Structures are given as C-alpha cells and as structure tokens.
C-alpha positions as CSV (number, residue, x, y, z in Angstrom):
1,X,122.3,149.6,-149.4
2,X,124.4,146.4,-149.1
3,X,128.0,145.9,-150.5
4,X,130.9,148.2,-151.7
5,X,130.5,151.0,-154.5
6,X,133.2,152.1,-156.7
7,X,133.2,155.1,-158.2
8,X,135.1,155.5,-161.1
9,X,134.7,158.6,-164.1
10,X,137.1,159.2,-167.1
11,X,138.2,162.5,-167.8
12,X,139.9,163.3,-171.0
13,X,142.3,166.9,-171.4
14,X,140.8,169.0,-174.6
15,X,143.6,171.9,-173.2
16,X,145.5,172.7,-170.4
17,X,142.2,174.3,-169.1
18,X,139.6,172.3,-170.6
19,X,138.6,168.9,-169.7
20,X,135.6,166.9,-170.2
21,X,134.4,164.0,-167.8
22,X,132.3,161.1,-168.3
23,X,130.8,159.7,-165.5
24,X,128.1,156.4,-166.4
25,X,126.2,158.1,-168.9
26,X,126.8,161.8,-168.3
27,X,129.2,164.5,-169.2
28,X,130.7,166.9,-167.0
29,X,133.1,170.1,-168.7
30,X,135.2,171.5,-166.7
31,X,137.3,174.7,-168.0
32,X,139.4,177.2,-166.1
33,X,139.1,181.3,-165.8
34,X,140.7,183.2,-168.9
35,X,143.2,184.1,-166.8
36,X,144.4,180.6,-165.8
37,X,144.0,180.0,-169.7
38,X,140.5,179.3,-170.1
39,X,137.4,180.2,-171.7
40,X,135.0,180.3,-168.6
41,X,132.9,178.1,-170.6
42,X,132.4,175.3,-167.6
43,X,132.9,175.2,-163.9
44,X,136.5,174.6,-162.7
45,X,137.4,171.7,-160.9
46,X,137.6,173.3,-157.6
47,X,134.0,174.8,-158.3
48,X,133.2,170.7,-158.6
49,X,134.8,170.1,-155.5
50,X,132.3,172.8,-153.5
51,X,129.4,171.7,-155.8
52,X,130.0,167.7,-155.1
53,X,130.1,169.1,-151.0
54,X,126.6,170.9,-151.4
55,X,125.0,168.1,-153.2
56,X,126.2,165.4,-150.8
57,X,125.0,167.6,-148.0
58,X,121.7,167.8,-150.1
59,X,121.3,163.9,-150.6
60,X,122.1,163.1,-146.7
61,X,120.2,165.9,-145.3
62,X,117.0,164.7,-146.7
63,X,118.1,161.0,-146.3
64,X,118.6,161.5,-142.3
65,X,115.5,163.5,-142.4
66,X,113.8,160.9,-143.8
67,X,114.9,158.5,-141.0
68,X,114.7,160.5,-137.8
69,X,111.3,161.7,-139.2
70,X,111.8,165.1,-139.5
71,X,109.8,167.5,-142.0
72,X,112.2,168.8,-144.6
73,X,110.9,169.9,-147.9
74,X,113.9,171.7,-149.2
75,X,117.3,173.2,-148.9
76,X,119.8,176.0,-149.5
77,X,123.0,175.5,-149.1
78,X,126.2,177.6,-149.4
79,X,129.5,176.2,-149.5
80,X,132.3,179.2,-150.0
81,X,136.2,177.6,-150.6
82,X,139.3,179.8,-150.0
83,X,142.5,179.0,-151.2
84,X,145.8,180.5,-151.7
85,X,146.8,180.0,-155.2
86,X,150.3,180.6,-154.6
87,X,151.3,176.8,-154.5
88,X,149.5,175.8,-157.5
89,X,151.0,178.8,-159.1
90,X,154.5,177.4,-158.9
91,X,155.5,180.3,-156.5
92,X,155.5,179.5,-152.8
93,X,155.3,175.8,-152.0
94,X,154.8,175.9,-148.2
95,X,150.9,175.9,-148.4
96,X,148.5,173.8,-149.5
97,X,147.6,173.4,-153.0
98,X,143.9,173.3,-152.3
99,X,141.3,174.9,-150.1
100,X,142.8,176.3,-146.7
101,X,138.7,176.3,-145.2
102,X,135.2,175.3,-146.3
103,X,132.9,176.6,-144.9
104,X,129.1,175.7,-145.5
105,X,125.7,177.2,-144.6
106,X,122.6,174.7,-144.5
107,X,119.1,176.3,-144.7
108,X,116.6,173.3,-144.4
109,X,113.2,174.4,-145.0
110,X,111.5,172.4,-141.6
111,X,108.8,172.6,-139.2
112,X,111.2,171.0,-136.8
113,X,112.6,172.2,-133.9
114,X,116.2,174.0,-133.6
115,X,116.7,170.5,-131.3
116,X,115.8,168.7,-133.8
117,X,117.8,170.6,-136.4
118,X,120.8,170.1,-134.4
119,X,120.2,166.3,-134.5
120,X,119.6,166.5,-138.2
121,X,123.3,168.3,-138.4
122,X,125.0,166.3,-136.4
123,X,124.4,162.8,-138.1
124,X,124.7,164.6,-141.7
125,X,128.3,166.0,-140.4
126,X,128.9,162.5,-139.3
127,X,127.7,160.6,-142.1
128,X,128.1,162.9,-145.4
129,X,131.0,161.3,-147.6
130,X,132.2,163.9,-149.2
131,X,132.5,165.8,-146.1
132,X,134.2,162.5,-145.0
133,X,136.8,163.0,-147.9
134,X,137.5,166.4,-147.7
135,X,138.0,166.9,-143.9
136,X,139.8,162.9,-143.5
137,X,142.6,161.8,-145.4
138,X,142.0,159.4,-147.8
139,X,145.0,157.2,-149.7
140,X,145.3,158.6,-153.1
141,X,148.1,156.4,-155.8
142,X,148.8,158.4,-159.2
143,X,150.0,157.0,-161.9
144,X,151.5,158.7,-165.3
145,X,153.0,157.1,-168.5
146,X,153.6,158.2,-171.8
147,X,151.3,157.0,-175.0
C-alpha cells in the first residue's frame, strides 16, 4: 500500500435522531433509541464507533497474523463502551460527551501458542487505525453554515 488514503462520507439528517450516510456505493442508516427521540430503527452513531473499532481489529488481526505466519481462521470481538450522557444531554458540562472507557475482548480461532497470540495482540494494538484515532488526539475542524 502506497500513498495516503483520504476517507470521505456524506451524512444527510432526516430528523434529529435519524440520518443516512453515504460511503462510496453504500448507505449507512443511523437512528437513536425512542427515549432519545428516535425510532430505534438502526444503530446509533455511538454504536458505529464500537462497530468500526471491532471491524478494524478483525481486519488487522487477520492481516498481521498472515504477515507473522500465525494461523487464524476466525475471530469474535466484543467491544463495550461506557459513557455518562450528562454532557451531551446538556446537564453537566464538566465530563466527556463520548465514551470514557472502551473494553475489548478478542477471541482468535488459532492453533498458535499463547506467546504468539500475545505478539499478535501487541502488533494489532499498535497498528489498528481506529484504535489509534480513539486512543490519540486527532485534530478535528468543524464548520457550520446556514443554507
């Protein structure tokens, strides 16, 4: 892989809680639970953060295992995010609006030794782009205009 990758998506809001995001030829639907004004018809944006993390860890596990010669025939990845909704609800501005803790368990179907799996985990943690974006500060610029 050479060069830089530039990811771009377009999201159109249908209501406060429902939106559709176009990513290449795909449409991603997002909604909120009923208690947040949605219809609970699709995962929430916060669910997609966890899903993106799990999907990236899956890719990196297979990709790096192949590089290292470690046989992997499958993964099961459980990602749990904990947050306090007080800030995004406008009740307490002192905490974080997003997840304050994410816990991940990766089960790898492999005949490799525990030592090899530990080496694989270390490489996956170091190289997963979604983990990097969640763990480290990434400059974000947001602009807004009325149309």
